[in-house]
Structure formats: structure tokens, C-alpha cells
C-alpha positions in Angstrom: 54.2 -105.1 -77.4 52.9 -108.6 -78.3 54.9 -111.3 -80.1 54.1 -114.2 -82.4 54.8 -116.5 -79.4 52.0 -114.7 -77.6 49.7 -115.2 -80.6 50.5 -118.9 -80.8 50.0 -119.4 -77.0 46.7 -117.5 -76.9 45.3 -119.1 -80.0 46.3 -122.7 -79.2 44.7 -122.3 -75.7 41.3 -122.1 -77.3 39.3 -125.2 -78.0 39.7 -126.7 -81.5 42.4 -124.4 -82.7 45.2 -125.8 -84.8 48.3 -124.2 -86.2 49.1 -124.6 -89.9 50.0 -122.8 -93.1 47.6 -120.6 -95.1 48.8 -118.8 -98.2 52.4 -119.4 -97.2 52.2 -118.0 -93.7 51.4 -119.3 -90.3 47.7 -119.4 -89.4 45.6 -120.6 -86.5 42.2 -122.2 -87.5 39.2 -123.6 -85.8 37.7 -124.9 -89.1 37.9 -121.3 -90.4 40.8 -118.8 -90.0 40.9 -117.3 -86.5 44.1 -115.3 -86.7 47.0 -115.4 -89.1 50.3 -113.8 -90.0 49.4 -111.2 -92.7 52.3 -109.3 -94.2 51.3 -106.3 -96.2 51.5 -106.6 -100.0 53.2 -103.8 -102.0 49.9 -102.6 -103.4 48.6 -102.3 -99.8 51.7 -100.4 -98.8 51.1 -98.1 -101.7 47.4 -97.7 -100.8 48.3 -96.8 -97.1 51.2 -94.6 -98.1 52.9 -92.9 -95.2 50.4 -94.6 -92.8 51.5 -98.1 -93.7 52.8 -99.9 -90.6 56.3 -101.2 -90.7 56.0 -103.9 -88.0 54.5 -107.3 -87.9 50.8 -107.6 -88.9 48.2 -110.0 -87.6 45.0 -110.7 -89.4 42.0 -111.5 -87.2 38.5 -112.7 -87.9 35.6 -110.5 -86.7 31.9 -111.1 -86.5 31.2 -108.6 -89.3 32.5 -105.5 -91.0 30.7 -103.4 -88.4 33.1 -104.8 -85.8 36.1 -104.0 -88.1 35.0 -100.3 -88.4 34.3 -100.0 -84.7 37.8 -101.4 -83.8 39.5 -99.0 -86.2 37.4 -96.0 -85.0 38.1 -96.9 -81.3 41.8 -97.7 -81.6 43.2 -96.5 -84.9 46.8 -96.9 -83.7 46.3 -100.6 -83.4 43.7 -101.7 -85.9 43.4 -101.0 -89.6 42.3 -102.5 -92.9 43.0 -102.3 -96.6 40.8 -102.4 -99.7 41.7 -106.1 -100.0 39.5 -106.8 -97.0 36.5 -104.8 -98.2 33.4 -106.8 -97.5 35.3 -109.5 -95.5 34.9 -109.9 -91.8 38.5 -109.3 -90.7 40.7 -106.7 -89.2 44.4 -106.1 -89.4 46.3 -105.6 -86.1 49.7 -104.0 -85.5 51.4 -106.6 -83.4 54.2 -104.2 -82.4 51.8 -101.8 -80.6 49.1 -104.0 -79.1 49.5 -105.2 -75.5 49.3 -108.9 -74.7 46.1 -108.3 -72.7 44.4 -106.6 -75.6 45.7 -109.3 -78.0 44.1 -111.9 -75.8 40.8 -110.2 -76.2 41.3 -109.9 -80.0 42.2 -113.6 -80.4 39.3 -114.8 -78.2 36.9 -112.6 -80.1 38.2 -113.9 -83.4 37.7 -117.4 -82.2 34.2 -116.6 -81.0 33.4 -115.2 -84.5 34.3 -118.4 -86.3 34.2 -121.4 -83.9 31.5 -124.0 -84.2 28.5 -123.2 -82.0 29.0 -126.3 -79.8 32.6 -125.3 -79.0 31.5 -121.8 -78.1 28.7 -123.2 -75.8 31.2 -125.5 -74.1 33.7 -122.6 -73.7 31.0 -120.3 -72.3 29.8 -123.0 -69.8 33.4 -123.3 -68.4 33.4 -119.6 -67.8 
């Protein structure tokens, strides 16, 4: 089980990421949103019904909606989405069930999806 402290540590370790507030919750940005605290709204809970997660939810940027669908298909116990995110390159993550190692991959991939090209090139060059 990962924690918000894990999210903070992993996100802030990436070049150019800053912590701030977005829509009243904590978010980590590199110009654009990388990952963010994303509580479910009541209409989303209603939409998901009995499948609505009860734990903490992380929003994460992805390269495109195809990635969203692939993550959900591959690990439906961890990843999900709602109608609110239709057409938007993001996925929702159940923080209470994802491992720290898998979270590290998700945060890094989210950063790679939105970071400026120059930062990504520098990051890749460092290995």
C-alpha cells in the first residue's frame, strides 16, 4: 500500500516538479499536472455504484486515452476512470492497493507524459 508521502517523495524527485494546490487539493506539476489528489465526487460514486473505491484516489496524467484503457484492462483492481475524464489523458489510481514500486512507475510515466521535452531528454541522458 502506497501513501501520500510516497507520492510526494516520488514526484518531487523528478526534474521540474513542484507541489501546489489545484482545485483545492494537493497536486504535483511540471508545467502541467503530473499527479494529484483526486477525491471522488458524489456523482462519480453514484456512477461507479458498488465498485466505487473507498480509499484514497490519485489522479495521474497519461500520454493518451489508449494508455488509460490499457492500464485499466491490465490492472483493474488498481486503475479506473469515470465519465468526468472521458477524452482526457488521465487515469485514477487506488492508492490503498498500489505498491510503492508500481506507484513509482506510474508517477514517472505521468511525468514523462507532460514534462517539457528538454527535461525528458536530460532525464533520459542521466539514465
